[in-house]
N, C-alpha and C positions, 0 to 999 in steps of 0.2 A: 580577509575573512577572520572572524573571531575564533576563539578556542571552543566555542559552544558547538556541540554536536547536533546534527539534524536527526531527529527521531522519526523513523519511517515505519509506519504500520503497513505490512504487506497482507493484502486480502486476495484470496484466490479460490478457485474451484478445487475440490478434492482431487480430481484426476490430474491436475497440474502440479501436484506436490513435488514430484521429483525435479521438474524443471525449475520450480520456484525455490527449492532448496539450493540449487546451483546459483540462482540470482542472490539469495540471502548470503551465500558465501562470498560472492563478489562484492556485495555491499559492505559486508563485515570487514573486508580488507581495507576499505577506505577509512582512515582515521577520523574523519569528520562526519561519518554516518553511523548511527546507532539503529540498525534495523530490528524489527520485531516480527517474528513469524511463528505462528502457533506450533507448527511441527518442530521447531527448534527451541522455542522459548517456554512452552508449557512443561511443567513437571508432573509426574504421576501424582494423583490424588489432589491436585489443585482444583479449585472451583474455576473451571475453564471459562464459563460465561463472565464471571467477575474479572478474571485476569485479562480477557479480551477487551472488556469495557475499559479497564484501567489503562491498558496499552493504547487503545484508541484515543482516550482523553489526554494522554501524555505525549502524543505524537504531534509532529509539525506537518507531516505529509501522509495522506492516505493513498498508498500506491495500490491501485486496483488492477490485477492481472487478468486480462480477458483473452479467452481462446474459444475455439469451437467446442472444446471439451467442457467449458464452464457455462455454456448456454443451453437452455434458457436459465436465467438466474433463479436459483431456488435455495431453500434452507438457510444455513448459517452464512453462506456467501452473500445471499441477497440481504440478509439482516445486517451484515457488516457494511455493505454498500449504503444501505439506508442510514445507518448511524454515521458513516463518514459524511454523507450528504447533509445530515443535520448539523454536524460540526461546522460546516461552511456557513451556516445561517447564524451561528452564535459567535463566530470568531472572525477577525479581520483577515484579509488576504495575506498580511504580513505574519500572522500567527499560524495560519493553517491553509493548506492547499490540497486539492485532489489532483492526482495524475494517473492516467490510464497507461498501463504497459501492455501493448498488443503483443501477445505471444505468437499469433498467427494472423491470418487475414479474416478473422471472424468479424461479422458485422456488429457494430456497437448497438447495445440495447438503446431504445429511444430515450430512457431516463439519463443516459450517459453521453448522449450525442454531442453536447456542448462542452464536455470536459476535455482539457488538453491531453494529447496522447504522445507517446514515445514508443520506441522499440528497444530490444535488448542491447543494440549497439550504442544507443544514445541515452540510455537511462541514467548513467552516472553523470555525463555532462549536463543533462537536463536538471537533475537534482542539484548540481552545483549552481546552476543559474537561479534556481528557486532559493537556495541558501543565500546567495549573494543579494537577492531582492528582499530578504527578510530582515 
């Protein structure tokens, strides 16, 4: 594996913030992962829409955290998912991938039905496989 870090944009529903913060901490401990989470990465008075867009465009993986709390998809979460999906249309699979992290047994929305999924126990090994394929 190269010295390059995998940049992971974490998208989630607002109600899942505490659980996703824990995930962020786990990912941050991996030297080869550079995670981005709004609740951890945004600073007061920053233009959050601009910062989210920049983080999305500089990422290698869009990690979409799905739970019953996050459904139906609405607001900023839905917007991020749409932007993540758009990136897959303009970048190769070696440059950018989407991964769904299932936080519980929520049914996936139709627009995400064909996206690869993982769970909390397998998220780091799955990201490692993606990194090795890029």
